[in-house]
C-alpha positions, 0 to 999 in steps of 0.5 A: 171362702166360707159358705154361710147357710141361710134359713128363711122362716115364714109361718112356722116353716123353713121356706125357699126364697124366690128373688125376694118375692115373699108372697111366692115363698113356700115351705121348702122341700129339700133332700137335707131333711124330711120336712120344712121344720126349722129345727130339723133343717137348720142342723142339716144346713150347717152340716151340708156347708161345714158352717159355724154360722147360720143366717136366719131371716125371720120373715114374719117379723120383717113383715110385721106379722109376728115372729119365731121367738120360740123357734129361735130359742129352741135353735139356740139350744139345739145348736149351741156351737153355731153363731146365729145371725138374725135379721128380724126386721129391726127398725131401731135398737129398742126393737132389736132388744125387745126381740132378743128379750122375747127369744130369751123369755121363750127359752124353756131350758135351764139357765146353765144350758149352753146356747148359740150366740145371737148376732143382730143383723140390721137390714136397711129395708127395715132399719129407720135409725142408723144409730142403732148399730152404734148402740148395739156395738156399745152393748157388746153385740157385734152388729152386722149391717145388711145393705139391701138392694133391689133392681140396683137401688138400695132399699132404705128410707130416702133420708137414710140412703146416703148414710147407709151407702157412704161406708163411713161412721154408719158401717160396723165391722161386718157388712152384707151386700144383699141383692134381693132379686138374686136370692133364690134366682140361680142367676149368678152372684151380683159381683158388681154391687159386691165389688163396689161396696167392698171398694167403698168399705173403710179399712178393717170392714169385712164385706160379705156377699149374698144371693145368686150362687149356683155352683162351685164356679160361682163361689170361685168367682166370688172369692176372686172378687175378694169375698171372704164369705157368701150367704147361700141357701138354694144351692145347698138344698139342691146339692150343688155344693159339697162341704169342701171350701 
């Protein structure tokens, strides 16, 4: 079971997620780093989880309040061997390309310096054009679809719900079962939603879980349900997991 650490960015800080209630998010206080500076916390999260992937949610971009292009550009240079999965509220393919361009423009290093690979995550709470996934795939970007649930319902435009949930042409090779109300809750993982989506997934599709993990027992239960990986933040910050897999 792979642990994929999560870095939530808001107002220039790494913040602690609380059940998806973003007005309640505050700069994180973690034993992993002395401050909430993302450039200090991100490498510590990767080390604490023995991860080669970092999931980053740019909450300012998701909330249409700006973005963290400079921070992301610096992270790519600071962690060149880490693959960064970026959810920045992409509504369509063009908005994703514009965000990636801003991150490239914010880079201050030489062109030859190694940089982390950026992978776009299209969350259904923001996505308005399901065709964006196919366009990103054609662009060689290996996009990820995040199916975002709250109170048992998919958060998505009404016209797109069946398109997103049916697990056919709109699903790329990797899909995240994101239960927003479980994030930062210590309420345990939502294995029912995960298993339902895993059962609906086309052959060859990897479904990844997110939210609610409290300890190693939860990880074991998630693995037994068929999850190859799970997105985790709070349990890492609180020292409830070690680096063993």
